[in-house]
C-alpha angles and dihedrals in degrees: 000000000000116000089233090064104042136038127223119254109267117250113257123202115241117251125226109269093221095058111084112220134186109243112255094235089056091052090051093050094046090049090049093051090046092057094047093045090052089052091049092051094052091046090051093050093046093046092047090055090051090052102245137097131257102222098072091049092053102035112028115025136095113342091005089062090057093048090051090048090054091050090050105039108010129232130326117261099207134052098236128188136307092286103112091236104112108115093202087088089073117082117235111234097086099046090044089054091046093052093046097047094041089055091063102033135061123253134052126305089249091059090047092052092051092046090050090051093051092047091048089049090061092049088048093050089050089052092048089052091047093056095047092046092048092053105036112004138266099302092055089044092056093044092049090052093051090047091052090049089049094052106138093248093034092129086080087072088073098043131091089267131113100241094097095047091046093049090050091056093044096046093050093044090055091046090051090054091049089052095046100251102130098167092054088049090051096053090047088051087054089056092044089051089054092051108053140001087246087063083098087076092060089046091052092048092052097041097046092046091049094046089054083061093047094144091070114080096211090052090055089049089051091051090055095044098048098073095047095095099048095038092043094057095042089050091048092054089050090053091046093052095038095237132099092229094046098131094045090049088054089051089054090056085061088048091245112143135148111252101162093256100303094128091044092055090046090053091049092051095045096048098039102037114019110026107086094194109025119182109264092230092056089049088054091050090052092049091051091050095049092044091050091056090052091047092051090053089051090048091056091045088053089052095233113193115280097251092058093045093048092048096049094037094054090044091053092047091052095047098041095039095054120106092201135101114328108208101071096053096099087057092050088059094051093095093051091088096153086075086073095057094091089055092047092050091049093049092047087064096037121102093212098046094130093056091051091047091051091053090049093048096047091048091052092048091052096043092047092057091041090052094060103028107036105022105081098211135062118291 
């Protein structure tokens, strides 16, 4: 890759061979699991006091129900009305994995979907650490992993949703670009493009980075391969519905259209200026969106590598430029973990980093439980 795109791996001092040390990636994964288990414990206690169980909330409600329906009965064959019920809006990789794994393992498909999400979250956390470690060393890698675990809606990482699977594909695709493996990045972009609509952000990161290395044949091949997953599913939906804009027509039945950010600004204004008693969860979503814009500016200021900036930039454009429903937008930003790099770098130099991390973790634990037990809509 061109030196204008990637940065060299920072020098690391050698450690004494006679001093046993826990590998940094293991520290990161243990910290990640610790944050998520703490969140699960609070959720369990809170749910018990409300008189209902945790498993249905995590494994079989809201979007998870749609994915399980796809695994059981397949996709719709008609467009339908403006009811937000057409399951063609959901990309296929997760339900295909659920169906395949459930066929050879005991337990229900709901349990399989939840277990796959948890397993994917560990792969994702490893990838998040790998990117941070590659760019700025082990301490930043560990801190970046903890911050991703402590994302305000981080509970979704251990639900029957696709955020963990998508983040795993995105993180390792970015790492492959940082380590000059464009074809590996391209095939991971194919998987990301089969997982979520925002997979186009991973495709863009891979394609732009590879085009910048256009003199290298394998980079050009990677730029062509990367869009195949996303374009393949969107094209298949069009053929299934018999119209070229089939997938986008499905999105419109869910009232999701690109409006350049008009509805986002209206929501900001309503929640921050006119609503005298806004729902706390919507206030949280607004805070996450505004903070993400600030963090992207800081990422540009820090001159992050091109693949990371393209990935987070395109993700932000999609999330902020949508005229669709407002409440899930914090969740849509969960895979955009490079936005947390400026915070990880700051904490790596801060003397009170553990206090700040504790606040972030406890906040995430609380908001995760609030999201599924108090907020009345989907995450």
